[in-house]
C-alpha positions in Angstrom: 70.3 95.6 108.2 71.9 92.2 107.1 75.1 91.3 105.8 73.8 91.2 102.2 71.9 94.0 102.3 74.9 96.0 103.5 76.9 94.0 100.5 74.5 95.1 97.9 74.7 98.7 99.3 78.6 98.8 99.0 78.4 97.5 95.9 76.1 99.9 94.2 78.0 102.6 96.1 81.3 101.0 94.1 79.3 101.3 90.6 78.7 105.0 91.6 82.4 105.3 91.8 82.6 103.1 88.4 80.6 106.1 87.0 82.9 108.6 88.1 85.8 107.2 87.1 84.5 106.4 83.6 83.7 110.2 83.4 87.0 111.3 84.4 88.7 108.7 82.3 86.9 110.2 79.1 88.3 113.0 80.1 92.0 111.8 79.7 90.9 110.3 76.5 89.3 113.0 74.7 92.7 115.3 75.3 95.0 111.7 74.5 96.7 111.8 77.4 97.1 108.9 80.3 97.8 109.4 84.0 101.4 109.6 83.2 101.8 111.6 80.0 103.5 114.8 80.4 101.4 117.7 80.2 104.2 120.7 79.4 106.5 121.0 76.4 110.3 120.9 76.6 109.9 124.6 77.5 108.1 124.1 80.4 104.9 125.7 78.9 101.6 123.7 79.2 100.8 121.7 75.6 98.6 123.9 73.3 96.5 120.7 72.4 95.6 119.9 75.8 92.8 121.0 78.4 95.9 120.9 81.5 93.0 122.2 84.0 90.7 119.5 83.0 93.0 116.8 82.9 94.8 117.6 86.2 91.4 117.9 88.0 90.5 114.1 86.4 93.9 112.8 87.6 93.4 114.1 90.6 89.5 113.0 91.0 91.1 109.4 89.3 93.6 108.6 92.4 90.9 109.2 95.0 87.9 107.4 93.4 90.5 104.8 93.1 91.6 104.9 96.8 87.7 105.1 97.7 86.6 102.0 95.2 89.6 99.5 96.9 88.4 100.4 100.2 85.0 99.2 99.2 86.1 96.3 97.7 87.7 95.1 100.8 84.3 95.6 103.0 82.6 93.7 100.1 85.2 91.0 100.4 84.9 91.6 104.5 80.8 90.8 104.0 81.0 88.1 101.7 83.2 86.0 104.3 80.5 86.5 106.8 77.7 85.6 104.5 79.4 82.6 103.3 80.1 81.5 107.2 76.2 82.1 107.6 75.8 79.9 104.7 77.6 76.9 105.8 75.6 77.0 109.1 72.3 77.1 107.1 70.8 73.1 106.2 71.8 71.7 102.9 68.5 72.8 101.3 67.8 75.9 102.7 71.4 77.1 101.4 70.7 75.9 97.7 67.3 77.8 97.8 69.4 81.1 98.5 72.3 79.8 96.0 71.1 81.8 93.1 71.0 85.1 95.0 74.3 84.8 96.2 76.8 88.2 95.4 79.6 86.4 93.1 83.1 86.7 95.2 84.7 87.7 91.8 85.4 91.2 91.3 86.8 93.1 88.7 89.6 94.8 88.8 89.4 97.4 85.4 86.2 98.9 84.4 87.7 98.5 80.2 85.3 96.9 78.4 86.3 93.3 76.9 83.8 92.4 74.8 81.2 94.0 72.6 77.6 92.7 71.3 77.6 92.6 67.9 74.4 91.4 66.7 71.2 90.3 68.6 67.8 88.3 67.8 64.8 89.9 68.8 62.7 87.7 71.1 66.0 86.2 71.9 66.9 85.5 75.9 69.3 87.8 75.8 67.3 90.3 74.2 65.0 89.4 76.7 67.3 89.7 79.7 67.9 93.4 78.4 71.3 92.9 76.5 71.0 95.6 74.0 72.5 95.7 70.4 76.3 97.1 71.0 76.6 96.7 74.8 80.3 96.9 76.1 80.6 94.9 78.9 83.1 95.1 81.6 82.1 91.8 83.5 80.3 88.6 82.6 80.2 86.4 85.4 83.9 85.5 86.6 85.5 87.6 83.4 86.8 91.1 83.5 89.6 92.9 81.4 92.4 91.4 83.4 91.3 88.0 83.0 89.6 87.8 79.7 92.0 85.7 77.1 89.8 85.1 74.0 85.9 84.3 73.3 86.0 80.7 74.2 86.2 82.1 77.8 83.1 83.5 77.2 81.6 80.4 75.7 83.0 78.3 78.5 81.1 80.6 81.2 78.1 80.4 79.0 77.7 76.5 78.5 78.5 76.2 82.2 75.8 78.5 83.1 73.0 77.1 81.5 69.2 77.4 83.2 71.8 79.2 85.6 71.8 83.1 86.3 75.0 85.3 84.8 75.8 88.5 86.9 77.2 90.4 83.7 78.4 94.6 84.2 77.8 96.6 80.9 78.9 100.1 80.4 76.2 102.4 79.4 76.5 105.8 78.5 79.7 105.9 80.8 77.6 104.2 83.8 77.5 100.6 84.7 74.4 98.8 84.3 74.2 95.2 86.0 71.9 92.5 84.3 71.2 89.0 85.0 71.6 86.6 81.9 70.1 83.8 81.9 71.5 80.8 78.8 68.0 79.1 77.7 66.5 76.9 75.3 64.2 79.3 72.8 63.2 79.0 69.4 66.2 80.8 68.0 70.1 79.2 67.3 72.2 79.3 70.8 71.2 79.6 74.3 71.3 83.5 74.3 71.3 84.6 70.6 73.4 87.3 70.6 77.1 87.4 69.2 80.5 88.7 70.8 83.2 90.0 69.7 86.9 90.7 71.6 87.9 94.2 72.2 91.5 95.3 71.5 93.5 95.3 75.1 
């Protein structure tokens, strides 16, 4: 297995971990707690409004999954260094031909969605590439929840990626879905044919 194939395999494994993280984080959200919320009252009794067993199990799973995710991310970064070393040894033409399938260096540090699709034109580039109205995005090219500041950040990525694929990750049914979105001219407005809104931090 080549370094590129191994990196893709590990990235898929990390996506599975992301899905499990989302499932366990949903349990915490359903109980209106986070990783630090006390589960007992002042007298030491379990709070009636909280499913203490499920929350404790989810918290334990989240800690393990986060550690596993960190380990996989470190492996991916090591493989990417190997890939870039191989690319530097290739003739310029060959490296250019492979650039479109190059695995991105940026790795998101959070799985929290930060933008949402609020409208989508039929037959638009976004629709043709697999975007759905209401999709919540957890990574858009180099952007993720920890480095996103404003919608202009998204606009800049789109502008800089005209006729080039943008690798994005969408959260659907608590599972990450990867899509390549290519900004391009079409009969409608803009180069994507969709509108975004920023989600609360």
